[in-house]
C-alpha angles and dihedrals in degrees: 000000000000127000131190128195129191140153140225124202105032095141109032122116091211128049138013137313110239124200120190132189126196127190125194140163092240142345092251100095092043090051089051089052089055097235117181136164105309092243089063093062130072116246091254093050091048090056092049091049094046090057091051093045091054088052095048102037145037107257135191124187128190121192119197113190126219097257091051091049089053091050094047093048089064086065105035146008121270089249091055091047090054091045089055092047093049089050092050091052091048091049089055096043111032137066132204112296097024121135113229124197117198134183104241115231090186128078085230101071095177093047092049091051093046091050092055094045091050093052097041116106091215127067099248136153109238119202112189119190137164111251090011086153087068094044109040120048092212090058090046087055091050091049090053093050092047094048094048091051093047091049088053090052092049091051090050091051091049090053092047092051093038090226143110099250096172118217095321093243122127089233090061111092091202089060093048092047091049093051093048093048092048092050091048091052101038104024092232141065117276124253116276092035120132098234093188090064115104090228091060093044093051092051091051091047091049091051092050092049091049091051092050090049089059092067 
C-alpha cells in the first residue's frame, strides 16, 4: 500500500492549514485520472478530481484553524507543527509496512522524513521529498484534496464575514485590502486571521500609528 501526505495553506494570513493523506494500492488509477500538483489544475478540475480520489482511495483530512495555529506556534515552529500533523494523518491512515510519501516542508528532506517516521505509531517507510506533489501521484492526490478543502474553508469564511477576502495569502492584494479595511472599521483583526503572522502584525501596527497621527 502507498500513502501520500501534503498540505495546503502553510503561508496564508487568513484561514486554516489543511493536511490531507491519501492511501491506494498502486499509483495506476491515479495516473489514469491524470492527477498533478493541485496548482496545475483549474479549481473546477480539482473539485472533480477530489471527488474521484475520495471514491478510489482512503482519505484523511485534518483542518487546523488560524487561532489554533497561533496557539501552537507559541510552543513550536511551523515546520514542527506540520511534522506533527503529517504524523497524525499517517497514524490514522497507514498500517505497518506501508510506504508513505510526503512533501517535505523542510530544507532537510531526510531529517523531515526521519522525524515523522520516529513519531509514527506504525512501522512505515517515510520518503520525504521537495515537490513530491509533482513527482508521486499519491502525493498529487493528497495535494488536490487538501487544496479543495482549504478553498471550501476560505469560501465559508468569506460568507461569514460578508466580504471578499481574496485567497488569504499575504501576496494577494485583495486580502491585504480587506484586512486594512476591517482594522480601520473595527479596530482589530478579523476572525480567522493568523495574528502571529508578520503581515497581520504590521497591519495592526500601521493602524495604531495612523490613529496616533490623528491626535
